[in-house]
C-alpha positions in Angstrom: 83.6 48.5 11.8 82.6 44.8 12.0 81.2 44.8 15.5 78.5 47.4 14.8 77.5 45.4 11.8 77.4 42.2 13.8 75.0 43.9 16.2 72.8 45.1 13.4 72.7 41.6 12.0 71.7 40.2 15.4 69.0 42.8 16.0 67.5 42.3 12.5 67.3 38.6 13.3 65.5 39.4 16.5 65.0 42.7 18.5 66.7 42.3 21.8 67.7 44.1 25.0 71.4 44.7 25.6 71.5 41.7 28.0 69.8 39.4 25.6 72.1 40.5 22.9 75.2 39.7 24.9 73.8 36.2 25.6 73.0 35.6 22.0 76.5 36.7 21.0 78.0 34.2 23.4 75.9 31.4 21.7 76.2 32.3 18.1 78.0 35.3 16.5 80.6 35.3 19.2 82.0 32.0 17.8 83.5 33.9 14.9 83.4 37.6 16.0 83.9 37.9 19.8 83.1 41.0 21.8 83.0 41.8 25.5 79.7 42.8 27.1 81.0 46.3 27.6 81.9 46.6 23.9 78.4 45.6 22.9 76.7 48.1 25.2 79.0 50.8 24.0 78.2 50.1 20.4 74.5 50.0 21.1 74.7 53.6 22.4 76.7 54.7 19.2 74.2 53.0 16.9 71.3 54.6 18.6 73.0 58.0 18.4 73.6 57.5 14.7 70.0 56.7 14.0 70.6 53.1 13.0 68.6 51.5 15.9 66.1 52.7 18.5 64.8 51.5 21.8 61.3 50.1 21.5 58.7 52.0 23.4 57.4 50.1 26.5 53.7 49.9 27.1 54.3 50.2 30.9 57.6 52.0 31.6 59.2 50.6 34.7 62.3 51.9 36.4 65.2 49.6 35.7 63.4 47.9 32.9 65.7 46.7 30.1 65.5 48.6 26.8 64.8 46.5 23.8 66.3 47.6 20.5 65.2 47.3 16.9 66.9 48.3 13.6 65.7 51.3 11.8 65.7 51.6 7.9 68.9 53.6 8.0 70.5 50.7 9.9 69.3 48.1 7.5 70.6 50.2 4.6 74.0 50.5 6.3 74.2 46.8 6.8 73.3 46.1 3.2 76.0 48.6 2.0 78.6 46.9 4.2 77.6 43.4 3.2 78.0 44.2 -0.5 81.3 46.1 -0.3 84.6 44.5 -1.4 87.0 43.4 1.3 90.3 41.5 1.0 91.0 38.4 3.1 92.9 39.1 6.3 96.4 37.6 6.6 96.9 35.0 9.3 98.3 36.3 12.6 98.4 33.3 15.0 100.7 33.5 18.0 101.0 29.7 18.1 102.6 29.6 14.7 105.0 32.4 15.7 105.9 30.5 18.9 106.7 27.4 16.9 109.0 29.4 14.7 110.7 30.8 17.8 111.0 27.3 19.3 113.2 26.5 16.3 115.7 29.1 17.6 115.5 28.8 21.4 114.5 25.1 21.7 111.2 23.2 21.9 111.0 22.7 25.6 107.4 23.0 26.7 106.0 23.4 23.2 104.7 19.8 23.0 102.4 20.2 26.0 101.1 23.5 24.6 100.4 21.8 21.3 98.5 19.1 23.1 96.5 21.6 25.0 95.5 23.4 21.8 94.6 20.1 20.2 92.2 19.4 23.1 90.6 22.8 22.8 90.1 22.5 19.1 88.6 19.0 19.4 86.1 20.3 22.0 85.1 23.1 19.7 84.7 20.8 16.8 82.5 18.5 18.8 80.3 21.5 19.8 80.0 22.7 16.2 79.0 19.3 15.0 76.3 19.1 17.7 75.0 22.5 16.7 74.9 21.4 13.0 72.9 18.2 13.9 70.5 20.2 16.1 69.9 23.3 14.1 70.3 22.2 10.4 68.1 19.2 9.7 67.7 18.3 6.0 64.3 20.1 5.7 65.8 23.5 6.5 66.8 24.6 3.1 65.9 28.3 2.6 68.6 30.7 1.4 68.9 32.1 4.9 69.4 28.7 6.3 72.0 27.9 3.7 74.0 31.0 4.5 73.9 30.4 8.2 74.9 26.8 7.6 77.8 28.0 5.5 79.1 30.0 8.4 78.9 27.0 10.7 80.6 24.8 8.1 83.4 27.3 7.9 83.9 26.8 11.7 83.7 23.0 11.3 86.2 23.0 8.5 88.5 25.3 10.4 88.5 23.2 13.6 89.0 20.1 11.5 92.1 21.7 9.9 93.5 22.6 13.3 92.9 19.2 14.8 94.6 17.5 11.9 97.5 19.9 11.7 98.2 19.7 15.4 98.0 15.9 15.4 100.4 15.8 12.5 102.8 18.3 14.1 102.8 16.4 17.3 103.6 13.2 15.4 106.4 14.9 13.5 107.9 16.1 16.8 107.9 12.7 18.5 111.2 11.5 16.9 112.8 14.7 18.0 112.0 14.3 21.7 115.0 13.2 23.8 114.9 9.6 25.0 114.9 9.6 28.8 116.8 6.3 28.7 119.7 8.1 27.0 120.6 9.9 30.2 121.5 6.5 31.9 123.6 5.2 29.0 127.4 5.6 29.2 129.2 7.4 26.3 129.9 5.3 23.2 132.8 2.9 23.7 132.3 2.7 27.4 130.5 0.0 29.3 128.2 0.8 32.1 129.3 -2.3 34.1 132.6 -3.5 35.6 135.4 -4.5 33.2 135.9 -8.3 33.2 138.9 -9.5 35.1 141.7 -11.1 33.1 142.4 -14.5 34.5 145.5 -15.4 32.4 148.5 -13.0 33.2 150.1 -14.1 29.9 147.4 -12.3 28.0 148.7 -8.9 29.1 152.4 -9.5 28.3 
């Protein structure tokens, strides 16, 4: 039920058309609760049917004009009910962690490059979050609403910080386990890679 409540939240912050809402999702709520444009439009229809939102009347109706939605009292009440209810934390289900466990069984070939790719992605996301924090949360923005929004952003910053540190440490831990390419050119222990020296004195072999 979280996507309908995310839409109600966004519409209470600012009434929007479906197109505007999808764009706002991509820039804000979508960072921690993603949804496709089709899912958003489908939920708008359901919310309107349930009496939680309505399309604002247009002063000059035009064919093809985008409908703008606002939240009705029933929608606000539903969002308040959902916000106050008790919910347990969700257990972690991350495919990367499962793939690392599997690599311990079938071998780690290719896993290092994937870890480095994930590290790059998390570093980029962390940089973006820090830029948003600097832009949108100056010291003078200190209302309760601002603190709550900032708390959500800090959760993203802390999470990306965790992943970048964990991935960096994991890559460092795996480095000693990587095969040395020079080992392939070395002869087995006890054998020399070069020619055996010639014995000049025949008496030495008697």
